[in-house]
N, CA, C and O atoms as a CHARMM CRD file, in Angstrom:
* protein
*
  248
    1    1 MET  N    -15.08400  -0.17400 -15.22900 PROA 1      0.00000
    2    1 MET  CA   -14.64900  -0.63400 -13.95300 PROA 1      0.00000
    3    1 MET  C    -15.60600  -0.10400 -12.84400 PROA 1      0.00000
    4    1 MET  O    -15.91600  -0.82300 -11.89400 PROA 1      0.00000
    5    2 LYS  N    -16.06000   1.14800 -12.98200 PROA 2      0.00000
    6    2 LYS  CA   -16.94300   1.71200 -11.99500 PROA 2      0.00000
    7    2 LYS  C    -18.25600   0.87400 -11.90000 PROA 2      0.00000
    8    2 LYS  O    -18.80400   0.68600 -10.81400 PROA 2      0.00000
    9    3 ASP  N    -18.73400   0.38500 -13.05300 PROA 3      0.00000
   10    3 ASP  CA   -19.95400  -0.41400 -13.09300 PROA 3      0.00000
   11    3 ASP  C    -19.76500  -1.71600 -12.32200 PROA 3      0.00000
   12    3 ASP  O    -20.64900  -2.15500 -11.58700 PROA 3      0.00000
   13    4 LEU  N    -18.60000  -2.32000 -12.50500 PROA 4      0.00000
   14    4 LEU  CA   -18.30400  -3.57500 -11.80300 PROA 4      0.00000
   15    4 LEU  C    -18.21200  -3.32800 -10.28900 PROA 4      0.00000
   16    4 LEU  O    -18.76400  -4.09000  -9.49500 PROA 4      0.00000
   17    5 ILE  N    -17.50800  -2.25200  -9.90200 PROA 5      0.00000
   18    5 ILE  CA   -17.39800  -1.92100  -8.47800 PROA 5      0.00000
   19    5 ILE  C    -18.80200  -1.69000  -7.88900 PROA 5      0.00000
   20    5 ILE  O    -19.09300  -2.15100  -6.78500 PROA 5      0.00000
   21    6 SER  N    -19.63500  -1.00600  -8.59600 PROA 6      0.00000
   22    6 SER  CA   -21.02700  -0.73700  -8.11500 PROA 6      0.00000
   23    6 SER  C    -21.77400  -2.05100  -7.89100 PROA 6      0.00000
   24    6 SER  O    -22.49900  -2.19600  -6.90700 PROA 6      0.00000
   25    7 LYS  N    -21.59900  -3.00000  -8.79700 PROA 7      0.00000
   26    7 LYS  CA   -22.27500  -4.30300  -8.68200 PROA 7      0.00000
   27    7 LYS  C    -21.74700  -5.07000  -7.48000 PROA 7      0.00000
   28    7 LYS  O    -22.51800  -5.69400  -6.75100 PROA 7      0.00000
   29    8 VAL  N    -20.46000  -5.02600  -7.27400 PROA 8      0.00000
   30    8 VAL  CA   -19.86000  -5.72800  -6.12900 PROA 8      0.00000
   31    8 VAL  C    -20.35600  -5.11100  -4.82200 PROA 8      0.00000
   32    8 VAL  O    -20.70300  -5.82800  -3.88300 PROA 8      0.00000
   33    9 VAL  N    -20.38500  -3.80200  -4.76900 PROA 9      0.00000
   34    9 VAL  CA   -20.86200  -3.12500  -3.57400 PROA 9      0.00000
   35    9 VAL  C    -22.31500  -3.40100  -3.28600 PROA 9      0.00000
   36    9 VAL  O    -22.69000  -3.59900  -2.13100 PROA 9      0.00000
   37   10 ALA  N    -23.17000  -3.41900  -4.34700 PROA 10     0.00000
   38   10 ALA  CA   -24.57700  -3.76300  -4.18400 PROA 10     0.00000
   39   10 ALA  C    -24.73800  -5.20700  -3.68900 PROA 10     0.00000
   40   10 ALA  O    -25.56600  -5.48300  -2.82000 PROA 10     0.00000
   41   11 PHE  N    -23.93800  -6.12200  -4.25200 PROA 11     0.00000
   42   11 PHE  CA   -23.95100  -7.51000  -3.80200 PROA 11     0.00000
   43   11 PHE  C    -23.64700  -7.60300  -2.31600 PROA 11     0.00000
   44   11 PHE  O    -24.34500  -8.27700  -1.55900 PROA 11     0.00000
   45   12 ARG  N    -22.58700  -6.90900  -1.91800 PROA 12     0.00000
   46   12 ARG  CA   -22.18600  -6.88800  -0.52100 PROA 12     0.00000
   47   12 ARG  C    -23.27200  -6.27900   0.38700 PROA 12     0.00000
   48   12 ARG  O    -23.61500  -6.84600   1.42400 PROA 12     0.00000
   49   13 ASP  N    -23.79000  -5.14500  -0.01100 PROA 13     0.00000
   50   13 ASP  CA   -24.75200  -4.45000   0.81700 PROA 13     0.00000
   51   13 ASP  C    -26.08600  -5.24200   0.88300 PROA 13     0.00000
   52   13 ASP  O    -26.74000  -5.23800   1.92600 PROA 13     0.00000
   53   14 ASP  N    -26.47800  -5.88800  -0.16500 PROA 14     0.00000
   54   14 ASP  CA   -27.70500  -6.71100  -0.16100 PROA 14     0.00000
   55   14 ASP  C    -27.63700  -7.80000   0.89700 PROA 14     0.00000
   56   14 ASP  O    -28.66300  -8.24400   1.41300 PROA 14     0.00000
   57   15 ARG  N    -26.42600  -8.22400   1.21300 PROA 15     0.00000
   58   15 ARG  CA   -26.24200  -9.33000   2.16300 PROA 15     0.00000
   59   15 ARG  C    -25.82300  -8.85700   3.61000 PROA 15     0.00000
   60   15 ARG  O    -25.63700  -9.65900   4.52500 PROA 15     0.00000
   61   16 GLY  N    -25.69300  -7.53700   3.73900 PROA 16     0.00000
   62   16 GLY  CA   -25.33000  -7.01900   5.03200 PROA 16     0.00000
   63   16 GLY  C    -23.88700  -7.32900   5.44600 PROA 16     0.00000
   64   16 GLY  O    -23.59900  -7.50800   6.63000 PROA 16     0.00000
   65   17 TRP  N    -22.98400  -7.38900   4.46000 PROA 17     0.00000
   66   17 TRP  CA   -21.61100  -7.79800   4.72400 PROA 17     0.00000
   67   17 TRP  C    -20.66200  -6.63000   4.94300 PROA 17     0.00000
   68   17 TRP  O    -19.47200  -6.82800   5.18600 PROA 17     0.00000
   69   18 ARG  N    -21.18900  -5.41000   4.85900 PROA 18     0.00000
   70   18 ARG  CA   -20.29600  -4.22300   4.90100 PROA 18     0.00000
   71   18 ARG  C    -19.41600  -4.21500   6.16900 PROA 18     0.00000
   72   18 ARG  O    -18.24100  -3.85600   6.09500 PROA 18     0.00000
   73   19 GLU  N    -19.96400  -4.60000   7.31300 PROA 19     0.00000
   74   19 GLU  CA   -19.21400  -4.57200   8.55600 PROA 19     0.00000
   75   19 GLU  C    -18.02600  -5.52100   8.54000 PROA 19     0.00000
   76   19 GLU  O    -17.08100  -5.34400   9.30900 PROA 19     0.00000
   77   20 PHE  N    -18.06400  -6.52000   7.68000 PROA 20     0.00000
   78   20 PHE  CA   -16.96600  -7.49800   7.63000 PROA 20     0.00000
   79   20 PHE  C    -15.88000  -7.12500   6.57600 PROA 20     0.00000
   80   20 PHE  O    -14.85500  -7.79800   6.47500 PROA 20     0.00000
   81   21 HSD  N    -16.11400  -6.09700   5.83600 PROA 21     0.00000
   82   21 HSD  CA   -15.18900  -5.73000   4.74200 PROA 21     0.00000
   83   21 HSD  C    -14.20800  -4.64600   5.20700 PROA 21     0.00000
   84   21 HSD  O    -14.13000  -3.56000   4.63200 PROA 21     0.00000
   85   22 LYS  N    -13.48900  -4.96800   6.23300 PROA 22     0.00000
   86   22 LYS  CA   -12.35900  -4.14400   6.70400 PROA 22     0.00000
   87   22 LYS  C    -11.10800  -4.71700   6.09600 PROA 22     0.00000
   88   22 LYS  O    -11.08500  -5.88000   5.69300 PROA 22     0.00000
   89   23 GLU  N    -10.05700  -3.90700   6.02400 PROA 23     0.00000
   90   23 GLU  CA    -8.84200  -4.30000   5.33300 PROA 23     0.00000
   91   23 GLU  C     -8.26700  -5.62200   5.89700 PROA 23     0.00000
   92   23 GLU  O     -7.88500  -6.51700   5.14300 PROA 23     0.00000
   93   24 LYS  N     -8.21700  -5.71700   7.22300 PROA 24     0.00000
   94   24 LYS  CA    -7.67400  -6.90100   7.84300 PROA 24     0.00000
   95   24 LYS  C     -8.49600  -8.16800   7.50500 PROA 24     0.00000
   96   24 LYS  O     -7.95200  -9.23100   7.20600 PROA 24     0.00000
   97   25 ASP  N     -9.81300  -8.00000   7.56800 PROA 25     0.00000
   98   25 ASP  CA   -10.71700  -9.13200   7.30200 PROA 25     0.00000
   99   25 ASP  C    -10.61800  -9.59400   5.84800 PROA 25     0.00000
  100   25 ASP  O    -10.60500 -10.79000   5.55400 PROA 25     0.00000
  101   26 LEU  N    -10.54800  -8.61700   4.95300 PROA 26     0.00000
  102   26 LEU  CA   -10.44100  -8.95200   3.50200 PROA 26     0.00000
  103   26 LEU  C     -9.10000  -9.64700   3.23800 PROA 26     0.00000
  104   26 LEU  O     -9.06900 -10.62300   2.48900 PROA 26     0.00000
  105   27 ALA  N     -8.00600  -9.18200   3.81900 PROA 27     0.00000
  106   27 ALA  CA    -6.70100  -9.78400   3.64400 PROA 27     0.00000
  107   27 ALA  C     -6.71100 -11.21900   4.14900 PROA 27     0.00000
  108   27 ALA  O     -6.18800 -12.11400   3.48500 PROA 27     0.00000
  109   28 ILE  N     -7.29900 -11.44300   5.31300 PROA 28     0.00000
  110   28 ILE  CA    -7.38700 -12.80500   5.86500 PROA 28     0.00000
  111   28 ILE  C     -8.20300 -13.68100   4.92200 PROA 28     0.00000
  112   28 ILE  O     -7.79100 -14.79900   4.61200 PROA 28     0.00000
  113   29 SER  N     -9.32800 -13.20300   4.46900 PROA 29     0.00000
  114   29 SER  CA   -10.20600 -13.98500   3.58200 PROA 29     0.00000
  115   29 SER  C     -9.51000 -14.36400   2.27900 PROA 29     0.00000
  116   29 SER  O     -9.59900 -15.50300   1.81900 PROA 29     0.00000
  117   30 ILE  N     -8.80900 -13.38200   1.68900 PROA 30     0.00000
  118   30 ILE  CA    -8.07700 -13.69700   0.46900 PROA 30     0.00000
  119   30 ILE  C     -7.03100 -14.82100   0.69400 PROA 30     0.00000
  120   30 ILE  O     -6.87900 -15.74200  -0.10800 PROA 30     0.00000
  121   31 SER  N     -6.34100 -14.68400   1.81100 PROA 31     0.00000
  122   31 SER  CA    -5.32900 -15.72500   2.12400 PROA 31     0.00000
  123   31 SER  C     -5.93600 -17.11800   2.35500 PROA 31     0.00000
  124   31 SER  O     -5.38600 -18.12900   1.92000 PROA 31     0.00000
  125   32 LEU  N     -7.05400 -17.14400   3.03300 PROA 32     0.00000
  126   32 LEU  CA    -7.71800 -18.41900   3.29200 PROA 32     0.00000
  127   32 LEU  C     -8.22600 -19.05600   1.96600 PROA 32     0.00000
  128   32 LEU  O     -8.07700 -20.25900   1.75300 PROA 32     0.00000
  129   33 GLU  N     -8.81100 -18.24400   1.10400 PROA 33     0.00000
  130   33 GLU  CA    -9.29500 -18.74500  -0.16000 PROA 33     0.00000
  131   33 GLU  C     -8.14700 -19.27600  -1.04100 PROA 33     0.00000
  132   33 GLU  O     -8.26200 -20.31100  -1.69800 PROA 33     0.00000
  133   34 ALA  N     -7.04700 -18.52600  -1.02500 PROA 34     0.00000
  134   34 ALA  CA    -5.86700 -18.90400  -1.81600 PROA 34     0.00000
  135   34 ALA  C     -5.29900 -20.21900  -1.25400 PROA 34     0.00000
  136   34 ALA  O     -4.87100 -21.07400  -2.02900 PROA 34     0.00000
  137   35 SER  N     -5.28800 -20.39300   0.04300 PROA 35     0.00000
  138   35 SER  CA    -4.80000 -21.61200   0.65400 PROA 35     0.00000
  139   35 SER  C     -5.63700 -22.82200   0.25100 PROA 35     0.00000
  140   35 SER  O     -5.12200 -23.91000  -0.00600 PROA 35     0.00000
  141   36 GLU  N     -6.95400 -22.58800   0.20700 PROA 36     0.00000
  142   36 GLU  CA    -7.84300 -23.70800  -0.22000 PROA 36     0.00000
  143   36 GLU  C     -7.52500 -24.12900  -1.65200 PROA 36     0.00000
  144   36 GLU  O     -7.51300 -25.31900  -1.96500 PROA 36     0.00000
  145   37 LEU  N     -7.26900 -23.15000  -2.52000 PROA 37     0.00000
  146   37 LEU  CA    -6.92600 -23.41600  -3.92200 PROA 37     0.00000
  147   37 LEU  C     -5.55700 -24.14300  -3.99500 PROA 37     0.00000
  148   37 LEU  O     -5.40800 -25.13800  -4.70400 PROA 37     0.00000
  149   38 LEU  N     -4.59500 -23.63400  -3.26600 PROA 38     0.00000
  150   38 LEU  CA    -3.25100 -24.24200  -3.29100 PROA 38     0.00000
  151   38 LEU  C     -3.21900 -25.65300  -2.81100 PROA 38     0.00000
  152   38 LEU  O     -2.39700 -26.44500  -3.27400 PROA 38     0.00000
  153   39 GLU  N     -4.10600 -26.00300  -1.87700 PROA 39     0.00000
  154   39 GLU  CA    -4.16100 -27.35300  -1.37700 PROA 39     0.00000
  155   39 GLU  C     -4.35700 -28.38900  -2.46500 PROA 39     0.00000
  156   39 GLU  O     -3.89100 -29.52200  -2.34200 PROA 39     0.00000
  157   40 ASN  N     -5.04300 -28.00600  -3.52700 PROA 40     0.00000
  158   40 ASN  CA    -5.26900 -28.93200  -4.67700 PROA 40     0.00000
  159   40 ASN  C     -3.95500 -29.25600  -5.39700 PROA 40     0.00000
  160   40 ASN  O     -3.83700 -30.30600  -6.03000 PROA 40     0.00000
  161   41 PHE  N     -2.97800 -28.36600  -5.30200 PROA 41     0.00000
  162   41 PHE  CA    -1.73200 -28.55500  -6.03700 PROA 41     0.00000
  163   41 PHE  C     -0.62000 -29.13200  -5.18900 PROA 41     0.00000
  164   41 PHE  O      0.42000 -29.52500  -5.71900 PROA 41     0.00000
  165   42 GLN  N     -0.82100 -29.19200  -3.87300 PROA 42     0.00000
  166   42 GLN  CA     0.22800 -29.65000  -2.97600 PROA 42     0.00000
  167   42 GLN  C      0.61600 -31.09700  -3.32900 PROA 42     0.00000
  168   42 GLN  O     -0.23600 -31.97400  -3.46900 PROA 42     0.00000
  169   43 TRP  N      1.90800 -31.30600  -3.46400 PROA 43     0.00000
  170   43 TRP  CA     2.50900 -32.61900  -3.70600 PROA 43     0.00000
  171   43 TRP  C      2.11500 -33.22000  -5.06600 PROA 43     0.00000
  172   43 TRP  O      2.24000 -34.43000  -5.26000 PROA 43     0.00000
  173   44 ARG  N      1.65600 -32.41600  -5.97900 PROA 44     0.00000
  174   44 ARG  CA     1.26700 -32.90000  -7.31400 PROA 44     0.00000
  175   44 ARG  C      1.82000 -31.95300  -8.36500 PROA 44     0.00000
  176   44 ARG  O      2.13300 -30.80100  -8.06200 PROA 44     0.00000
  177   45 THR  N      1.94200 -32.42000  -9.57800 PROA 45     0.00000
  178   45 THR  CA     2.27100 -31.55000 -10.68200 PROA 45     0.00000
  179   45 THR  C      0.96700 -30.78800 -11.03200 PROA 45     0.00000
  180   45 THR  O     -0.11800 -31.18200 -10.60600 PROA 45     0.00000
  181   46 SER  N      1.08600 -29.74900 -11.77500 PROA 46     0.00000
  182   46 SER  CA    -0.08900 -28.98400 -12.18500 PROA 46     0.00000
  183   46 SER  C     -1.04600 -29.93200 -12.97600 PROA 46     0.00000
  184   46 SER  O     -2.26300 -29.88100 -12.79900 PROA 46     0.00000
  185   47 GLU  N     -0.47600 -30.77500 -13.82800 PROA 47     0.00000
  186   47 GLU  CA    -1.28600 -31.66300 -14.62400 PROA 47     0.00000
  187   47 GLU  C     -2.07600 -32.67900 -13.75300 PROA 47     0.00000
  188   47 GLU  O     -3.25500 -32.94700 -13.98200 PROA 47     0.00000
  189   48 GLU  N     -1.36700 -33.22000 -12.75600 PROA 48     0.00000
  190   48 GLU  CA    -2.04600 -34.19300 -11.84000 PROA 48     0.00000
  191   48 GLU  C     -3.18800 -33.47900 -11.06100 PROA 48     0.00000
  192   48 GLU  O     -4.28700 -34.01100 -10.90400 PROA 48     0.00000
  193   49 ALA  N     -2.88800 -32.30700 -10.60600 PROA 49     0.00000
  194   49 ALA  CA    -3.87800 -31.57300  -9.80300 PROA 49     0.00000
  195   49 ALA  C     -5.09900 -31.28800 -10.64800 PROA 49     0.00000
  196   49 ALA  O     -6.21900 -31.48000 -10.17500 PROA 49     0.00000
  197   50 ILE  N     -4.93000 -30.84300 -11.86600 PROA 50     0.00000
  198   50 ILE  CA    -6.06300 -30.53600 -12.73700 PROA 50     0.00000
  199   50 ILE  C     -6.81900 -31.78600 -13.05700 PROA 50     0.00000
  200   50 ILE  O     -8.04900 -31.77700 -13.04600 PROA 50     0.00000
  201   51 LEU  N     -6.12000 -32.87800 -13.34500 PROA 51     0.00000
  202   51 LEU  CA    -6.85600 -34.14300 -13.61500 PROA 51     0.00000
  203   51 LEU  C     -7.62500 -34.60500 -12.40100 PROA 51     0.00000
  204   51 LEU  O     -8.77600 -35.02300 -12.53100 PROA 51     0.00000
  205   52 GLU  N     -7.04500 -34.54500 -11.25900 PROA 52     0.00000
  206   52 GLU  CA    -7.68600 -35.10700 -10.07200 PROA 52     0.00000
  207   52 GLU  C     -8.66800 -34.16500  -9.35300 PROA 52     0.00000
  208   52 GLU  O     -9.58000 -34.61800  -8.66100 PROA 52     0.00000
  209   53 SER  N     -8.46700 -32.84500  -9.52600 PROA 53     0.00000
  210   53 SER  CA    -9.25400 -31.90900  -8.72200 PROA 53     0.00000
  211   53 SER  C     -9.85600 -30.75500  -9.54200 PROA 53     0.00000
  212   53 SER  O    -10.07300 -29.65600  -9.03300 PROA 53     0.00000
  213   54 LYS  N    -10.11400 -31.03900 -10.81500 PROA 54     0.00000
  214   54 LYS  CA   -10.55900 -29.91500 -11.72300 PROA 54     0.00000
  215   54 LYS  C    -11.78600 -29.21600 -11.16400 PROA 54     0.00000
  216   54 LYS  O    -11.80900 -27.98600 -11.12900 PROA 54     0.00000
  217   55 GLN  N    -12.81900 -29.94900 -10.72200 PROA 55     0.00000
  218   55 GLN  CA   -14.04000 -29.32500 -10.19900 PROA 55     0.00000
  219   55 GLN  C    -13.76500 -28.46200  -8.99700 PROA 55     0.00000
  220   55 GLN  O    -14.30700 -27.36200  -8.88600 PROA 55     0.00000
  221   56 ASN  N    -12.93500 -28.93800  -8.09600 PROA 56     0.00000
  222   56 ASN  CA   -12.61500 -28.16300  -6.92100 PROA 56     0.00000
  223   56 ASN  C    -11.78000 -26.91200  -7.26800 PROA 56     0.00000
  224   56 ASN  O    -11.92500 -25.86200  -6.64300 PROA 56     0.00000
  225   57 ILE  N    -10.93800 -27.04700  -8.23900 PROA 57     0.00000
  226   57 ILE  CA   -10.11000 -25.89300  -8.67700 PROA 57     0.00000
  227   57 ILE  C    -11.03900 -24.82700  -9.34200 PROA 57     0.00000
  228   57 ILE  O    -10.86900 -23.62600  -9.13000 PROA 57     0.00000
  229   58 LYS  N    -11.98100 -25.28400 -10.11400 PROA 58     0.00000
  230   58 LYS  CA   -12.88500 -24.37300 -10.77700 PROA 58     0.00000
  231   58 LYS  C    -13.78200 -23.60400  -9.80900 PROA 58     0.00000
  232   58 LYS  O    -14.20900 -22.48000 -10.07300 PROA 58     0.00000
  233   59 GLY  N    -14.04300 -24.24300  -8.70000 PROA 59     0.00000
  234   59 GLY  CA   -14.82500 -23.58400  -7.63900 PROA 59     0.00000
  235   59 GLY  C    -16.23600 -24.13200  -7.56700 PROA 59     0.00000
  236   59 GLY  O    -16.67700 -24.91800  -8.40600 PROA 59     0.00000
  237   60 ARG  N    -16.91500 -23.69200  -6.54400 PROA 60     0.00000
  238   60 ARG  CA   -18.27000 -24.20500  -6.23700 PROA 60     0.00000
  239   60 ARG  C    -19.24400 -23.87400  -7.36500 PROA 60     0.00000
  240   60 ARG  O    -20.18400 -24.62800  -7.61800 PROA 60     0.00000
  241   61 ASN  N    -19.02600 -22.77600  -8.02400 PROA 61     0.00000
  242   61 ASN  CA   -19.95500 -22.35500  -9.04900 PROA 61     0.00000
  243   61 ASN  C    -19.46600 -22.65000 -10.46500 PROA 61     0.00000
  244   61 ASN  O    -20.13300 -22.32700 -11.44800 PROA 61     0.00000
  245   62 GLY  N    -18.29900 -23.26600 -10.54700 PROA 62     0.00000
  246   62 GLY  CA   -17.69300 -23.50800 -11.86300 PROA 62     0.00000
  247   62 GLY  C    -18.23500 -24.68300 -12.48100 PROA 62     0.00000
  248   62 GLY  O    -17.83900 -25.03500 -13.59200 PROA 62     0.00000
């Protein structure tokens, strides 16, 4: 776990994002990302959402 945390911290620091990683900002970002994911499932069954939005659900790098 420590190795993974070190890699995440290095990723953050390489991009100069440390100033944005305050508790409030991280909580807001998590909520926004979750909302974007949930939007794929709104008014659909899980099966419909996966069929229609699989690439979006997988993410930009998926």
